[in-house]
N, C-alpha and C positions, 0 to 999 in steps of 0.2 A: 670540228663543228661545235658551236656553243650556242646557248640560248640565254638571253638576259630578259628578265621580267621585273617591272617595278610598278605593280598595281595594274588597274584596268586600262590605263591610258598609255603605257609604254611597254612594248614587247618587241624585242629585236632578236633576230637569229643571225649568227655569224658563221661564215665558212672561211677557213684560212689554210694557207699552204706555204711552206718555206721553199721558195723556188731555187735556193742555193743547193738544196739536196739533190736536184735533178741534173747537176753538172758534174763532170769528172774532175775539172780543175777548180780548186777552191777560189772563192772570190777574193780572198786576202793575199793571193800569190804576189801581186805587185808590191805589197807592203812587206812581205817576208824577204829574207836574204836568199836570193836565188843563187843557184850554182851555175858556173860557166863563165866564159870570158867574152862578154859583149856589153854594150852600153847599158841595156836594160838590167842585166844582172849586176853590173858594177854599182849602179845608183842605189840599189836596195841592199847591197852587201854590207857587212860590218865595216869593212875597209872604206867602201864608198861613202858611208855615213860619216866616218871620221874625216875623210877628205872634205866633204861638204861642210861639216861643222868648222873645220879649220879655215876653210875658204871664207865662210861667212864671218867668222871671228876676225880674220885679217881685213876683210872689206869694212867691217864695222869699226875696227881700230884705225884704219886709214880714212875713216869718215866718207867712204864711198858708198856705204850702205847706211840706212838710217839707224839711229840708236834704238835698240830693242830687237833688232833683226835676229840676233843670236838667241835671245829669249823666246822669240816666236818659233824659231827652228826647233829648239828643245821641246817646246810645248807640242808641236806637231809630231815630233819623234815619239814622245810619250803617248800621244793619242794613237799613233800607228801601232805601237807595241800593244796597247790595250785592245785595239781592234783585232789584231792577230790572235792574241790570247783568247778573246771572246769568241772568235770563230773556231779556234781549236777546241775549246771546252764546250762549245755548242750553246752558249748563253746569249749570243748576239748574232743577228743576221740583218743585212741591209735589204734583203730581198723577200720580206714577208708580204704576201699578197692576201688581202682579205676583202670579202664582200659582206656588207651589212644590209639586211632586208627588214623593212618594217612591214608587218602583215597588214593586209587590206582590211 
């Protein structure tokens, strides 16, 4: 809970809660390398990411995928890694809920 005041004309109070803390399963699990042998685990595993990168590279080389597809994939992979690290260190959550109230 926080209160912001900027003179007599603006005064807000905020309530916030990280809803991700209420779950047993971390929200970043689909982005992490899961264990197991199924399709969901394969796509996020290190080996699955290598296969995907190789496949996109091949499609781009054969001009079946547009130029820049591999660069886009690399950017998305870097973003996924950053999101997982942010969740693990507690500096990022996509599930922050807050209410702002202006006093009457």
